[in-house]
N, C-alpha and C positions, 0 to 999 in steps of 0.2 A: 419838671419831671420828665424824664426821657422814656418812661415805660408807657406802652400803649397796649390796647386790647389785641390779643393774639400773640404777644411776645412770650417766649419761654423764659421763666425766671427760676431762681433757686432761693429758698428762704435761708437767710444767714444768721438770724437771731430768733430767740424764743423757743417754745416747746416744739415747733415744727421744723427746727433748723435741719438743713440737709435735704429736705424734700423739694422736688421740682414739680412744676406744673405750668399750664398755660393761663395767661391773664384773661379772666372773663369780663371784668369791667374795671374802670379807673375812675376815681372820684378826685379830680384835680383840686377842687376847692378845699377838701379836708385832708388831702395827701394820703389817700387810702387806695388799696388795690384788692380785688377779689381774685384768688388763684384757685384753679380747678383742683379739687381733691385735697386742699390744704385748709386747716382750721375749720374742720367739719363739726357741726353741732346738730342736735335734734331740734326740730321745731314741731310742737304739738299743735294739731289742727282739729277743728270741730268737723262734724259731719257736714257734707254739703260744700266743702272747699273745692274749688275748681281742679286743683292738682290731685286731691285725694277725696273723692266723694264719700267714702265710708269713714273718713277721719283717721286719726292715728298719728304716727310720728314720721316726719319727713326729714331726710338728711339735707342740710343746706350749708353752704360755705359762708363764713363771716369775713369781713374785710380785715386786711392786715395793713399796718403802716407801711408806706412805700419805702421808708428807710431800712426796712427789715428784709428787703428782697434785692437781688442783683440780677442783671441780665446775663444770659449765657453766651459766651464767646463761641461762635460756630466752629472756629478753627481748633481751639483747644478743648472745647466742651467743658469748660469750667466757668464759674462766675467771674465777672470782670467789672472793673469800674469803666466808665465811659467818658468820652470827651467829644468836643465839637471841633472839626477840622474845616477850615475855610480854604477852598480850592482857588486856583489862579483865576478862574472865570467868575468867582464870587459866590458859587454855590456852597452850601454847607452839608457836611456829612457827619453822622454819628459814628464814632470809631471806638474800638476796644483799646484800652490803655496798654495792656500787656503785649498783644500781638499786632496791633495797628490795623486789624481787619475792619473794613467798613461794614457797619450793621444796617444802616439805612440812610437814604438821602433825606435831609431836613427841608431844604429849599431848592428851587430850581436856579439855574444860572441867571445872573443879572444881565440885562441887555444894555 
């Protein structure tokens, strides 16, 4: 999974399709991501809860399957598939398939 905390993604499938947000957390074991402002639900809490001492309803985001989100290409500002490019010095980079823009370095150069 090439999605990390802090990445900007767009939801491409489901009820929330078309909405964008920042990744708050990633569960690699189950293949899930939590995106800010997407898939919001109410969570009812009793009195004395640390986040809401008087009780009531809290808004919280539920996890989405990682296959339902795509990274945003910074050059085109659209969702894109990603691939791994191996440089001449042996380092790896995550690149956008359409534009070829480097999204992040995955590993340092080999010695």
